[in-house]
C-alpha positions in Angstrom: 4.7 11.7 -9.0 5.9 11.0 -5.4 4.5 12.8 -2.4 6.4 13.4 0.9 5.7 11.3 3.9 3.9 12.8 6.9 6.8 12.8 9.3 7.3 16.5 9.8 6.2 18.4 13.0 3.3 20.8 13.1 3.9 24.3 11.7 5.4 26.9 14.1 4.4 30.5 14.4 6.4 32.1 11.6 6.6 35.5 13.4 8.2 33.8 16.5 10.7 31.0 15.8 10.7 30.0 19.5 6.9 29.7 19.8 5.5 26.2 20.2 3.6 24.5 17.4 0.2 26.0 16.8 -2.8 23.8 17.8 -4.3 22.1 14.7 -1.0 22.6 13.0 -0.8 22.5 9.2 0.9 19.7 7.2 4.6 20.5 6.6 6.9 18.9 4.1 4.7 19.1 1.0 4.3 22.4 -0.9 0.7 21.5 -2.0 -0.5 21.1 1.6 1.3 24.2 2.9 0.1 26.4 0.0 -3.5 25.3 0.4 -3.4 25.4 4.2 -4.6 21.8 4.5 -4.7 20.6 8.1 -2.3 17.7 8.9 -5.1 15.2 9.6 -6.9 16.0 6.4 -3.7 15.7 4.4 -2.9 12.4 6.0 -6.3 11.0 5.1 -6.0 12.2 1.5 -2.6 10.6 1.2 -3.9 7.4 2.7 -7.0 7.1 0.5 -5.8 8.4 -2.8 -2.1 7.3 -3.1 -0.1 4.1 -2.9 2.8 3.6 -0.6 6.2 3.2 -2.3 10.0 3.7 -1.8 11.6 6.8 -3.3 15.1 7.1 -4.9 16.8 7.6 -1.5 15.2 4.3 -0.2 12.7 6.2 2.0 9.0 5.6 2.3 6.9 7.8 0.1 3.6 7.8 -1.7 2.7 8.0 -5.4 -0.6 8.5 -7.3 -1.3 5.7 -9.6 -3.9 5.7 -12.4 -6.3 3.7 -10.2 -5.8 6.3 -7.4 -6.5 9.2 -9.8 -9.7 7.4 -11.0 -10.8 6.9 -7.4 -10.1 10.6 -6.5 -12.0 11.8 -9.7 -15.0 9.7 -8.8 -15.1 11.0 -5.3 -14.8 14.6 -6.6 -17.5 14.0 -9.2 -19.8 12.5 -6.5 -19.3 15.6 -4.4 -20.0 17.9 -7.5 -23.2 16.0 -8.1 -24.3 16.2 -4.5 -23.6 19.9 -4.3 -25.5 20.6 -7.5 -28.6 18.7 -6.4 -27.6 15.5 -8.2 -27.5 17.0 -11.7 -24.8 18.8 -13.6 -23.7 19.9 -17.1 -21.2 17.4 -18.5 -19.0 20.1 -20.0 -18.8 22.0 -16.7 -17.6 18.8 -15.0 -15.0 18.2 -17.7 -13.6 21.6 -17.1 -13.7 21.4 -13.3 -12.1 17.9 -13.1 -9.8 18.4 -16.1 -10.5 14.9 -17.5 -11.4 13.9 -21.0 -15.1 13.6 -21.8 -14.8 9.9 -22.6 -13.3 9.2 -19.1 -15.9 11.4 -17.4 -18.7 9.4 -19.2 -17.2 6.2 -17.6 -17.1 7.8 -14.2 -20.7 9.0 -14.5 -21.9 5.5 -15.5 -20.0 4.0 -12.6 -21.8 6.4 -10.2 -25.2 5.5 -11.6 -25.9 8.7 -13.6 -28.0 9.0 -16.7 -26.7 11.4 -19.4 -29.1 13.3 -21.8 -29.8 16.5 -23.5 -32.5 17.6 -21.0 -32.2 17.7 -17.3 -35.3 18.3 -15.2 -33.2 19.4 -12.2 -31.8 22.4 -14.1 -35.2 24.0 -15.0 -37.4 24.0 -18.0 -36.0 22.7 -21.3 -36.1 26.2 -22.8 -33.7 27.5 -20.1 -31.0 25.0 -20.6 -27.8 25.5 -22.7 -28.4 24.5 -26.3 -26.4 21.4 -27.3 -25.2 20.7 -23.8 -25.4 17.3 -22.2 -26.6 16.9 -18.6 -25.9 14.1 -16.1 -28.4 13.3 -13.5 -28.1 11.0 -10.5 -31.6 9.6 -9.5 -31.8 8.5 -5.9 -32.3 6.0 -4.6 -30.1 4.1 -7.0 -31.6 1.2 -8.9 -29.5 -1.4 -10.6 -30.5 -3.7 -13.4 -31.6 -7.1 -12.4 -29.0 -9.9 -12.8 -29.9 -12.1 -15.6 -30.0 -15.8 -14.8 -28.6 -18.3 -17.3 -31.3 -20.6 -18.6 -30.4 -24.2 -18.6 -31.2 -26.1 -21.8 -32.8 -29.5 -21.7 -30.5 -32.4 -22.3 -27.3 -30.8 -21.1 
């Protein structure tokens, strides 16, 4: 879907139409930003980092969210969820929160360096955890597998 460009002025005081724009004005022009009360600077950063510039039907600059942009946003949101939950979370809860399929979430978790299992030490004793649930844990500092070197064969 296309998002509106950030060319509108800061929001005016709705009770007084002649009042100057309020300091730290809110983003205008896109209903999501207005409804959520997102500051203009934050909205501009979200648009810049998680959308691609494009041209709309009226030949005006706009932004759209591609699959790659959606994946990037989901990974950032998942990293924030992990950090807020002490680097461990229940996979089903993350699926519900991010509204992504479990298979896609598993890919995101692997890309972030998480391990997924039935028991999560960060969520208490094994007897206190949800039966049948899968937990993702991000162990810090991250360790990556060593890069395998190709072995040269003699005579080649």
